[in-house]
N, C-alpha and C positions, 0 to 999 in steps of 0.2 A: 496611438492608443495602446496602453499596456494590457496585459492579460489579467484576468481576475479569477482566482480559484475560490470556489464555494466549497466550504468544508464543515465537518462536524469534528470536534476534538477526538483524536484517537481512532476515528473511523477509517475505512479504506482510503478516504481522501488524503490521509497522511502520506500515502505512498507518492502521489503526484506532488504533494507539498515538498517532500524531500527531494524528489527529482527536479523540481523547479529550482530549489536552492542549489543543488549540485550542478545544474546546467548553467547557472549564472545568468538566468533570464530575468528581465524586469517584469514584476507581477505584483498585484495586490491580492489580499485575501479578504473574504467575507465569511464570517461564521453563520451557520444556519441552525436554527432551532428545529430539531426534528419533530417536535410535537405540534408547534404552531405553524410550521412551514414558512417562517419569516426569517429574513436575514438581519444581521446586526444593525443595518441602516434602515430597517423597516420595509424592505421590499417583500412582496409576495413571492416566495421561492417557486411556487407552482407556475409563475409566469416566466421564470428563468428556464425551468424544465418541468414539464408536466409529469415526469417520472417521480419527482418529489424526493429523490434520494441523491446523495453525493457519491462521487465528485461530479462537479460541472466546471468546465473551464471556458470562460468567455474569451474568445480569441481576439486578436487585434482588429479584425474586420467587423467585430460585433456579434458574430455568430457564436453559438454555444455548442461545445463538444461534451458528450457524456460517456459513461462507462469507463471504468478504471483502466482497463487494458488499452483502449483507444487513446485516452488522455496521456498515459505513460508513453506510448509509442510516439505521439505527437511531440511531447516534450523532448524525448530522446532525439528525434529527427530534426528538431529546430534549435537544439542547444549548440553552443560554441564547441562543446566537447562531444563530437560525434560518437565517441566510444560509449556513451550512455545507452545507445541502442544496438551497437554492433562493435565489440571490442576490436576486431581486426577485419571487419567487412566479411562479405561472402557468407559462408555457412554459419558463422557465429551469430549472425542476425537471426537466423531461424532457431538457433539454440535459445536465444533470449526470448523469442516468441513462444517457443516450446515451454519454457519455464513460466512465463506469464500465464499461459493457458492452464498449466498444472496448478499453479498457486490459486488461480481464480476458481477453477472447477472442483479441485480435489481438497484444497485446504480452506480457502475463504468460505465456500458454501457449506463445508462440513461443520462450521461453527453454528449454523442456523438454529438447530434445536436447542442449543445451550442459551441462546438469547431469545427464545420464544416462550413467553409465559404459558402458552397453551400446551406445550410439549410435556409429555409425562416423564416421570423419573426414568422409566425404562427406555424411552426414546432418547433421552439425554445421555444415558449411560452407553447405549449403542453408538451414538455419535462420538462420544468421548473415546471409546475403544477404537473406533475406526480412525479417528484423528491421530491417536497415538501410533497406530500402525503406519500411517502416512508420514508422520514425523520420523519414524525409524528409517523409512525408505529415503527421505530427504537427507537425513544424517549420513547414510551410507553413500548417497550420490555426491554429497558435498565433500566428503573425505577430509583431507588436510588443506583444501584450498581456502583462500581468503574470501573469494567471491564465487558466485554461482557459475558464471561463464567467463573463462579466460582469467586474465590477471588484473582486470580493472572493474571498478564499480559500475553496474548497469542499473537500468530501471527495474529489472527483475529483483535486484537486491533491495531496492526501496520497498517493493511489494512484499517480499518475504519477511523483511524486518518488521513491517507493519503487522502482518498476520501473526507472526510469532509473539508479538507483544500482547496479543489478546489472551494468551494463556493465563495471565495473572487474574483475569476476570472469571475464569471457569474452574479454577483449582487444579490446573494442569501445570506441573512445575518443570521447567526446562532442564533442571539438574538431572533428570532422567536421560537426557540427551546432551552429554557434555560438549559434543561438537557444535550442536545448535546453540547451546548456551554461550559458548566462546564466540561463535559467529555473531549472535545477537548483540553481545556486549561490545564487540569490535565495531560493528556497524553503528551502534548507538553512540560511540565515542567520536565519530566523525564530526568535525565542526559544523558542516552544513546540516547534518541530521539533528544535531543538538539545537541549531537555530530554529528548525521547524518545530521541534518538540517544545521549545520555549514559547514560540509564537502561539501554539495551541494550548498552552498552560499545562502541559503534561509533565514538565519538569520546571524547576525554578532556575 
């Protein structure tokens, strides 16, 4: 039994979608409608996961794993390319986990007010300002490296690429951060990343 990734186009589930492509694992995808909570083949998504949000990854044994960080770490650990979760083993594995945590708690969650219809303009502006400061920190931390950790692509790069891509929906332009703009373009040009984007209908 192959794995199945439940996703919404462009949501955080894009990160494990990219990771699955990069890992060379056999998997299927099922699109989820966020409003009706149904899948493209008519399933009640709340019976897949009662959390109701993506990603969810149905594993070969039939069980379902949720939460973006957990799904990414699972993919990294089960890929043919072990460098997806630890470029050179040892301490670098913790660096990947460190970045996954930062992206999840400091970047991903910071977008919340911008996508919340109930948030006031003042709340959205505060969130936007805070996110801009965090992007400046990430740009400095990235420096002139091609990837976040070491010299190879990891699951943390899949997550950061995904989160950076949301800037186009909130009027925050990456040209303010040329290093991040360069990084996002380079990751987006990877063949496996392009394949995931095409599957989700994000590019032609």
